[in-house]
C-alpha positions in Angstrom: 50.9 124.3 69.3 52.9 126.0 72.1 51.2 128.4 74.4 52.4 132.0 74.1 55.0 133.0 76.6 53.8 135.2 79.5 55.8 137.8 81.4 55.6 139.4 84.8 53.5 142.5 84.8 56.2 144.4 86.7 59.2 142.8 85.1 58.4 142.3 81.4 61.8 140.6 80.7 60.9 137.8 83.2 58.9 134.8 81.8 56.5 133.3 84.2 53.3 131.2 84.4 52.2 132.1 88.0 49.3 134.4 88.5 48.2 136.5 91.5 45.1 134.8 92.9 43.4 138.2 93.5 44.0 140.2 90.3 45.0 137.3 88.0 48.1 139.1 86.7 51.3 137.2 86.0 54.0 137.6 88.7 57.6 136.6 88.9 59.3 135.3 92.1 60.4 138.8 93.1 56.7 140.0 93.0 55.2 136.9 94.7 53.9 137.2 98.3 52.7 134.1 100.1 48.9 134.0 100.7 46.5 131.7 102.4 45.8 130.4 98.9 48.4 130.8 96.2 50.4 134.0 95.8 49.5 137.7 95.7 51.3 140.5 93.9 52.7 143.4 95.8 49.9 145.8 94.8 47.2 143.4 96.1 49.1 143.0 99.4 49.3 146.8 99.9 45.6 147.2 99.1 44.8 144.5 101.6 46.8 146.2 104.3 45.0 149.5 103.7 41.6 147.8 104.1 42.5 146.2 107.4 41.6 148.3 110.5 44.5 149.0 112.8 44.2 147.3 116.2 43.4 149.7 119.1 43.8 149.2 122.8 41.0 149.5 125.3 42.2 153.1 125.9 41.7 154.2 122.3 45.3 154.3 121.2 46.8 152.4 118.3 48.6 149.2 119.3 52.2 149.7 118.1 53.3 147.2 115.5 56.6 146.9 117.2 57.3 146.4 120.9 60.0 149.2 121.0 59.0 151.9 123.6 60.2 154.7 121.3 58.7 157.6 123.2 60.2 156.4 126.4 63.6 156.2 124.8 63.2 159.7 123.4 62.1 161.1 126.8 65.1 159.5 128.5 67.4 160.9 125.9 66.0 164.4 126.3 66.4 164.3 130.1 70.0 163.1 129.8 70.9 165.7 127.2 69.4 168.4 129.4 71.5 167.2 132.3 74.7 167.4 130.1 73.7 171.0 129.2 73.3 171.7 133.0 76.8 170.4 133.6 78.3 172.6 130.8 76.2 175.7 131.6 75.5 175.9 135.3 73.0 178.8 134.8 70.6 176.5 132.9 68.7 175.6 136.1 68.2 179.2 137.1 67.1 180.1 133.6 64.7 177.2 132.9 63.9 175.5 136.2 60.3 175.7 137.5 60.1 178.9 139.4 56.9 180.8 140.2 57.9 184.3 141.4 61.0 185.7 143.0 62.7 189.1 143.0 66.3 189.1 141.8 68.8 191.9 142.7 71.6 193.0 140.4 74.0 190.6 142.2 71.7 187.6 141.4 70.3 187.2 144.9 66.7 186.0 145.1 64.1 187.4 147.5 60.5 186.4 148.3 58.0 188.3 146.1 54.8 189.7 147.7 53.5 191.8 144.8 54.3 195.4 143.8 57.3 197.0 142.1 60.7 197.4 143.8 63.3 199.6 142.2 66.5 197.7 141.5 64.8 194.3 141.7 63.6 192.2 138.8 60.6 189.9 138.9 61.5 186.4 137.6 59.5 183.3 137.0 56.1 182.2 135.7 54.5 185.3 137.2 56.7 187.4 134.8 55.4 185.6 131.8 58.0 182.7 131.7 55.3 180.0 131.2 57.8 177.8 129.5 59.2 176.9 132.9 56.1 174.8 133.5 57.5 172.3 131.0 61.3 172.9 130.9 61.7 172.4 134.6 60.5 168.8 134.2 63.5 168.0 132.0 66.1 169.4 134.4 67.6 167.7 137.5 69.6 168.7 140.5 73.1 169.7 139.5 76.1 167.4 140.3 77.3 169.6 143.2 74.0 169.3 145.1 73.4 166.8 148.0 71.4 164.4 145.8 73.3 165.2 142.6 73.4 162.9 139.7 71.4 160.2 141.6 68.3 162.4 141.1 68.6 161.8 137.4 69.5 158.1 137.7 66.5 157.3 140.0 64.1 159.2 137.7 65.4 157.5 134.6 65.2 154.0 136.1 61.6 154.8 137.1 60.8 156.2 133.6 62.3 153.0 132.0 60.3 150.6 134.2 57.0 152.5 134.1 57.2 154.1 130.7 57.5 150.8 128.7 54.3 149.4 130.3 52.2 152.6 130.0 53.3 153.4 126.5 52.4 149.8 125.4 48.9 150.2 126.7 48.1 153.8 125.8 49.9 154.0 122.5 52.6 156.6 121.7 50.6 159.7 121.2 48.4 159.3 124.3 51.4 158.3 126.4 53.4 161.4 125.4 50.4 163.6 126.1 50.0 161.9 129.5 53.7 162.5 130.4 53.6 166.2 129.4 50.3 166.9 131.1 51.5 165.2 134.3 54.7 167.3 134.2 52.7 170.5 133.8 50.3 169.4 136.5 53.1 169.0 138.9 54.6 172.4 138.0 51.2 174.1 138.4 50.8 172.8 142.0 54.4 174.0 142.7 53.3 177.4 141.4 50.1 177.4 143.6 51.8 176.3 146.8 55.5 177.3 146.6 56.0 180.0 143.9 59.2 181.1 145.5 60.9 177.6 145.2 62.9 176.4 142.2 61.8 172.9 141.4 63.5 170.6 138.8 63.1 166.9 137.8 61.0 164.5 135.9 59.4 163.2 139.1 56.1 164.9 138.5 55.7 163.2 135.2 56.9 159.9 136.6 54.4 160.1 139.4 51.8 160.7 136.7 53.0 157.5 135.0 52.7 155.6 138.4 49.1 156.7 138.8 48.4 155.7 135.1 49.9 152.3 135.8 47.6 151.8 138.7 44.5 152.9 136.7 45.4 150.7 133.7 45.9 147.6 135.8 42.6 148.2 137.6 40.7 148.8 134.3 42.2 145.6 132.8 41.0 143.6 135.9 44.5 142.4 136.8 45.6 141.2 140.3 45.9 144.4 142.2 47.9 143.1 145.2 51.4 143.7 143.6 50.2 146.9 142.1 48.9 148.1 145.5 52.3 147.3 147.1 54.1 149.2 144.3 51.9 152.2 144.8 52.3 152.1 148.5 56.0 152.2 148.0 55.7 155.1 145.6 53.5 157.1 148.0 55.9 156.4 150.9 58.8 157.7 148.8 56.8 160.9 148.1 56.5 161.5 151.8 60.1 160.7 152.6 61.5 162.6 149.6 59.6 165.7 150.6 62.5 166.6 152.8 64.8 167.2 149.8 62.6 167.3 146.7 59.3 169.0 145.6 56.4 167.1 147.1 54.1 169.6 145.3 55.4 168.4 141.9 55.0 164.8 142.9 51.5 165.2 144.1 50.4 167.4 141.2 51.8 164.9 138.7 50.2 162.0 140.5 46.7 163.7 140.5 47.0 164.8 136.8 48.2 161.4 135.6 45.5 159.6 137.4 42.8 162.0 136.1 44.0 161.7 132.5 44.2 157.9 132.5 40.9 157.6 134.3 39.3 159.6 131.5 40.9 157.4 128.9 40.0 154.1 130.7 36.4 154.7 131.9 34.9 157.2 129.4 31.9 155.8 127.5 33.0 153.9 124.4 31.7 156.6 122.1 34.1 159.1 123.8 37.1 156.9 123.5 37.9 158.3 120.1 40.8 160.4 119.0 38.8 163.6 118.5 37.0 163.3 121.8 40.2 162.5 123.7 42.0 165.4 122.0 39.2 167.7 123.0 39.5 166.5 126.6 43.3 167.1 126.6 42.8 170.6 125.2 40.2 171.3 127.9 42.6 170.2 130.6 45.4 172.4 129.2 42.9 175.3 129.2 42.0 174.6 132.8 45.6 174.5 133.9 46.3 177.8 132.0 43.4 179.5 133.8 44.7 178.3 137.1 48.1 179.7 136.3 46.6 183.0 135.1 44.5 183.4 138.3 47.5 182.6 140.5 49.7 185.1 138.6 47.0 187.8 139.0 46.9 187.1 142.7 50.7 187.3 143.1 51.1 190.4 141.1 48.1 192.2 142.7 46.2 192.3 139.4 43.2 190.2 140.7 
């Protein structure tokens, strides 16, 4: 007597005699997935994947399944697109660059602001409520007709490419993006505190934050610090030299913010290296920076 023909549970027209070793259902070659013992069906494979905990790095971030530094690519693209916009519309830097407080006359001339109201002059900058400049200025660069020109963008993108891939791979995409943006804002806040009358542009503040993060990460992982120390020495030397034609305040602010954020991710107790705790820490830092900006604005406008 012949055994009754069996068919695949997903493809009833396909006759098969192979069963899934987990659920015992019949499966055809299209539904077979190699397993340590026998074959599994597609549903059992999906169920197994859901039950496996995603690997996380020492810093609490999910380890990307692919090595592609996606966030770094996106940040580079945004900087490049912003530069193209600058070239097409020259007023972009004046409108979106990091600027604390200046008086602008009807002809567009800028004057130092010392508080008060001046007929015929308009207050422009963060002090006038343009808080977006704290972020947008970090995606703009010196225009092509300036002394440094397009090389400002090129140098920053090279540094972002080299540092970003490493830091993103260690922190995970979400924490890496948060670090980048917080470092950018930290740099802008120091510009606002020290030189509110100066227009500052460039991703340098965020990149110095990545450099500080790179240093903390390597120290936390117990790696050989000699090449890392040489790298940081060169970065700090560049910060001193470039102060002659770039914003050292942005560099220093980004460096301090990036180092602080990564130190918190790396050295916090294990029970605090969770997504909710780290999110709360990020929100607290944003709130602190906002308070600093508000206090500085009150002092500039005479409302303190």
